[in-house]
C-alpha positions as CSV (number, residue, x, y, z in Angstrom):
1,X,-5.5,-20.2,14.6
2,X,-8.5,-22.6,14.8
3,X,-8.0,-26.5,14.1
4,X,-9.7,-28.3,11.3
5,X,-12.0,-30.1,14.0
6,X,-13.7,-26.7,14.5
7,X,-14.7,-26.3,10.8
8,X,-18.0,-27.4,10.4
9,X,-18.6,-30.5,8.1
10,X,-20.4,-28.6,5.4
11,X,-17.4,-26.7,4.7
12,X,-15.0,-29.5,4.7
13,X,-14.1,-30.5,0.9
14,X,-11.4,-32.3,-1.2
15,X,-11.6,-29.3,-3.6
16,X,-13.5,-25.8,-3.3
17,X,-14.5,-23.1,-5.8
18,X,-15.7,-20.0,-4.4
19,X,-16.7,-17.5,-7.2
20,X,-19.3,-16.4,-9.6
21,X,-20.6,-18.2,-12.7
22,X,-19.4,-16.4,-15.8
23,X,-21.0,-17.5,-19.0
24,X,-18.5,-18.5,-21.9
25,X,-15.7,-18.9,-19.4
26,X,-16.2,-22.7,-18.9
27,X,-15.7,-22.7,-15.3
28,X,-19.0,-25.0,-15.2
29,X,-17.5,-27.7,-17.6
30,X,-14.0,-27.6,-15.7
31,X,-15.7,-28.1,-12.3
32,X,-18.1,-30.9,-13.5
33,X,-15.1,-32.6,-15.4
34,X,-13.3,-32.7,-11.8
35,X,-16.4,-34.2,-10.4
36,X,-16.9,-36.8,-13.1
37,X,-13.4,-37.7,-12.6
38,X,-14.3,-38.7,-8.8
39,X,-12.8,-35.7,-7.4
40,X,-15.0,-34.4,-4.7
41,X,-15.8,-30.5,-5.1
42,X,-18.1,-28.0,-3.6
43,X,-19.0,-24.7,-5.3
44,X,-19.9,-21.4,-3.7
45,X,-21.2,-18.5,-5.4
46,X,-23.8,-16.7,-7.2
47,X,-25.5,-17.3,-10.8
48,X,-24.5,-21.1,-11.1
49,X,-28.2,-21.7,-11.8
50,X,-27.7,-19.9,-15.2
51,X,-25.3,-22.6,-16.3
52,X,-26.4,-24.9,-19.2
53,X,-25.3,-27.6,-16.8
54,X,-27.2,-26.4,-13.7
55,X,-28.9,-29.8,-13.4
56,X,-25.5,-31.5,-12.8
57,X,-24.1,-28.7,-10.8
58,X,-26.9,-28.8,-8.4
59,X,-25.2,-31.9,-6.7
60,X,-22.1,-30.1,-5.8
61,X,-23.4,-26.5,-5.4
62,X,-23.6,-25.3,-1.8
63,X,-25.1,-22.0,-1.9
64,X,-24.4,-18.4,-3.1
65,X,-22.6,-15.8,-1.1
66,X,-20.0,-16.7,1.6
67,X,-18.8,-14.0,4.1
68,X,-16.9,-13.7,7.4
69,X,-16.3,-16.9,9.2
70,X,-18.2,-19.1,6.8
71,X,-15.8,-17.9,3.9
72,X,-12.8,-18.7,5.9
73,X,-14.4,-22.0,6.7
74,X,-14.6,-23.0,3.2
75,X,-11.0,-22.1,2.3
76,X,-9.7,-23.6,5.4
77,X,-11.8,-26.7,5.1
78,X,-11.0,-27.8,1.7
79,X,-7.5,-29.4,0.8
80,X,-7.4,-27.4,-2.5
81,X,-9.3,-24.0,-3.2
82,X,-9.3,-23.1,-6.7
83,X,-9.2,-19.6,-7.9
84,X,-10.1,-18.5,-11.5
85,X,-9.0,-15.1,-13.1
86,X,-11.8,-13.7,-15.0
87,X,-11.3,-12.6,-18.8
88,X,-12.2,-9.2,-17.6
89,X,-9.7,-9.1,-14.9
């Protein structure tokens, strides 16, 4: 297993969320509330630009899809990695 020193800094965070923006599920407002409370958060995933809060989210948005090592780095590089179940699931 790799140690944390081998994880690139861009993947290190206090809190990470890797997932899609889904309209009306309020993921965006929740993540912004965490950020506003002073919690350092990074977001990866598609469609976040469709949020009504995109201008604020841009500060914490890291990019769209992650796969392979980058996906592993983002999870392992965070102290807390959030997972949200969609209403559809």
